N, C-alpha and C positions, 0 to 999 in steps of 0.2 A: 197491423195491416191485414186487410182481407185479401186472401189469395184467390185469384180468379182462375178457374179451370179452362184450359184451351180445349174446345170441343172438336177434336179431329174427325170424329164420325160425322158430325153435322157438315163440316166444310167439305169432307170427301163426298157426301151426298150431293151437295151443291155442284161440285165439279162434275160428278157423273151425270147429273141432270142436264148441265150445259153440253156435255159431250153427246148425250142421247139426241139432243136437237141437231148437233152438227152431223152426227152419223145419219140421221134421217135425211138431211140435206144431201149428203154424199151419195146415199142410196138412190135418191131421185136422179142423180147424175150417172148412175150405173156403177158406183164404187162401193163395195162392201168391205170395210176394214177386216183383215183376218189376222188372228194371233195363233201361232203354233206353240203349244206348251209341251215340253218334253220332260218327263220324270223318269229317272233311272233308279230302280231299287224300291225299297219298302219303308223309307223313313216316314214315320207317322206324322211328324210336324210338317214335313214337305207336302204330304198328302192333303193336310188341312189347308196349307197355303194355296196349293194348286186348285183345290175345290173352291176357295174364295175367289180366285182369279177367274175361274170359269163362270161363277155366279155373276161377277161384275161384268164380264163380257156379254153375257146374256142380257143383263139389264140395259147396258149402253147400246147394244145392237151390233156388237163386234162378233164376227164368226170365229168360233173357237175350234182349233184343231188339236186334238189331244193324243199324245203318244206316251203310253206307260210301258216302259221296258223293264225286263227282269234285271235283277242285281248283277247277274253274270254276263250281261251284254258286253261284247268287246268294244274297246275304244274305237276301233276301225268302223264297226257297225254304226256307232253313234255319229262319227264324223261323216259317214256316207249319208245318213238320214239328214244331217244338217246341210250337206251339199245339195240334196234333193229339195229341201225347203228353201234354200237360198235361191233356187231357180224357179220356184213355184210362184207364179204371179198372183195367185189368190192369197198368198201368205205375205203380209206386210211387216209383221213382227215375229221374231223367234225368241223364245225364252227357254233356256235350259235351267231347270230348278237345281240350285245348289243346296247342300253339298252333294258331290258325285261320289260313287263308290271309290275306294282307295286305289284301285288299279287304273283309274283314269286321271289324266293330267288336266286339271280345271282350266289352266291358262291356255293350253293347246285347244281345248274345246271352245272356249270363249273366242279365241282368235279365228276359229273356223267360221263363226257366224258373220255374214256380210254386215259391215258397219252400218249400212242404211236400214238393216232389219234388226239391229241390236237394241231393242227397246228397253233392255235392262241398263244400258249405258256402261257396260263393263269392258267393251272392246278397247284395246289400246288406242285405237284411232279416236274414239269418242272421249276417252280419258285424256288424251293429248289435246283434243279440241277444247276441253274444259280448262286445261292448264293455261292455254294461250288465249282463251276468250273467243275461240272460233265457234261457228254453229256446229251442233252435234247433239246426240241424245245425252241427257243428264240422268245419272242413276236415280231411281225412283224415290228412295227414302230421303236423300239430301234435297231433292227437288220439292218433295212434300213438306219438309221442314221449312224451307224458304217461303213456300206458299202460306203455311200457317202463320209465320212471323209477319208476312205482308198483310194478311187478312185481319190479323189482330193489331195492325198498325204499330208494330214494334220498330222504332227507329234504330237502324243499325249503323248508320254513318258515324264514324268517329268513336263508336262504342267498343269496349273491350269484350271480346268473345273468347271463351275458353272451351275448347273441344277436348273431351276426355275419351281417348281411343283414336287409333291411327289406321284403321282398316281401309282397304281399297274400296269397300262398299259404302261406308259411311264417313269415317273420320277424315280421310284425305279430301274426298269431294266436297263435304259440307264446309271444310276450311276454305277451299278455293271459292265456293259460292259466297261465303261471308265476306271474303276479301273483295269479291266483285261488287258487294254492296258497300264497300268502303269502311268495313269494320277493321279493327286491329285484332288479329287472331293469334292465339297461342294454342299449340297442339300439345296436349299432355298424354302420357301413357304410363305403362307399368314401371318404366325406369326413371320417371320424372322425380327429382328430389323436391321436397316442399310442395307436394301436390295440393295440400289444403290451402297453402298461401296463394297459390295460383288461382284456385277456384274462388277463393274469398274476394279476389279483385274483379271478378267477372260480372259485367252487366247482363250478359247472356251466357248460359252454360248449356252445352250439348253433351249428353253423357251416353256413350255407346261402348261399354266395356264387357257386357255380358256377365256382370256380377250383381246378384240380388242386393238391393238397398245399399249399394256401395257408397253413394254420396249422401251424407246426412245433412239435416237442416242447419246445424251449427257451422258447416263448412261454407254456407252460402252468404253472399253479401245481401244485406237488407234491400229488398225490391228487385232482386235478380229475376230474370226470365229463365225458366228451366225447361229444357227439352229433353225428355227421357226416351231414349231409343231402345232401352232394354226390354227383354221379354223373358222373364224367369219365373220360377216357382219358389215361393217362400217355404218355410219349415212346415206349414200346414197344407202345402200343395196348392196354394192360391196364387193366381197370376200376379206378378209384381214386376216393377221396373228396376233399373240400375240406381234409381234415386229412392231414398226412404220418403215416400210421399207424405206420410203423416207428420214427420218431423219438419218437413219443408213448409207446412201450413203456417201462415202468419209471417213468414220470412220472405218467401218468393212472392213476386207480384203476379206472375202468370206461371202456370205449370201444366204440362201435358200429363194426363192420367195414363195408366196402363191397366187394362186395355182401353181402346177408344181414343187414343191420342195419335201417335205417329203411324201406327199400323194401318188403319184405314186409308191414310194419305198415301202410303206406299202403293197400294193397289189402285187408287184413283189416278196417281201420276203414271202408272203403267198403262192405264187406259188412255190417258192423255198422249203418251208417247206413241201408242199404237195408232191412234187417230192421226197424229202428226205424220207418222210413217206413210199412212195411206194417202195423205194429201201432197206428198213431196215426190 
């Protein structure tokens, strides 16, 4: 079997081009979507992500407000800044880059963001809306995965989907979104017994465990669609995913590469949520 590569970078570009046109139309009506990005501390990976988000804002036409705070910023100071941004009419979306320094309570910080400006989709109100199928912001990585599957015409109804990983950022929300598409969903994690057997039955596998090359080709069902959310470094320092990409060749029907798979979609969907916030 010829394994087809899912081109996340190309789809993300198409989405951003569509949004660019929408933003142009909004600006003609006097609305400029605004995104506030808050970075606390000196995490090098976070700095890269924030830089990519700023570039995407610039491209789409979203005004970017940047706040880079030192590591020793107090939690109260951060909460005060969020309160100010909540009330600022020029800011439609607020994104606090995770992880935060250890002296801060991430859940408390997320809860402080107004739900209608929570373009990351992490607020308990948006997470609850996803659970019950009500309107709300959907977190960007899961939304991007669904968009990729849709654009590559992967039929999900009635299919067995296995999600490896149960985080609030990817595992849980993607499971709910797949359920919404009428798939049959199994969530696996570090305590799952017979993990290989579970994966082997899956028509669609979404892997988000943060372990380099964790899922090998022999674990996959012939013709499975594989979505790799991982971003790791292998023993040679090269970027790789949670799936052993090489050993999946010839077994998977479709697979996302790392990089240029799910990553660019996360940023494209953040831009999408920000434009959505400006129009509501």
